[in-house]
C-alpha positions, 0 to 999 in steps of 0.5 A, spaced: 500 500 500 502 506 497 503 511 503 506 518 502 506 524 507 504 530 503 500 535 508 501 537 515 495 541 518 495 546 523 489 547 528 488 555 529 483 559 533 485 566 529 485 564 522 488 571 520 494 571 524 496 564 522 495 566 515 500 572 516 505 568 520 505 562 515 505 567 509 511 570 512 514 563 514 513 559 507 514 566 503 508 564 498 501 567 498 495 561 500 493 557 494 486 557 497 484 562 502 477 561 505 474 562 512 474 554 513 481 553 510 487 556 508 492 552 504 499 553 502 503 549 497 511 549 498 516 548 493 518 542 496 511 539 494 508 539 501 501 542 503 500 546 509 493 547 511 490 552 517 484 549 520 479 554 524 477 550 530 481 544 528 481 543 536 474 541 536 475 536 531 480 532 535 486 536 532 491 537 538 497 540 534 500 539 527 497 533 524 501 530 518 496 527 513 498 521 509 495 519 502 494 512 502 491 508 496 485 505 501 483 509 506 478 505 509 483 499 509 488 503 513 483 506 518 481 499 519 489 497 520 490 502 525 484 501 529 486 493 529 493 495 531 490 499 537 488 506 535 481 509 535 477 513 530 477 521 532 474 523 525 471 517 521 472 517 513 468 523 510 469 527 503 471 534 504 469 536 497 471 534 490 471 527 492 477 527 497 476 523 503 480 524 509 480 521 516 483 522 523 485 516 527 489 517 534 494 511 535 495 507 542 499 513 545 494 518 543 498 521 537 494 524 531 494 521 524 491 524 519 489 520 512 487 522 505 485 517 500 489 517 494 
């Protein structure tokens, strides 16, 4: 099963302040700038996202997102290995599926369907 780390999402409480900070850090303007999500593309191909109220969705800090071939199978494998589902598989728009699983130590693992 192919796995690629291609995004990291940050939960934020002040989207305007976070957007200004990440614009300065990354040296690029957001590729997507909406009240519900701000998305940056780095020159290295890593997506950096800002998620307003992400803490309410179970994001306790920066969350890496792994793109996988079979998101449902990966969620099942992580749960079998002792993880718990924090956010079940769902479409975030355009057919893109995501899920969040907490591992047995409480670390947050983001998954995105390929």
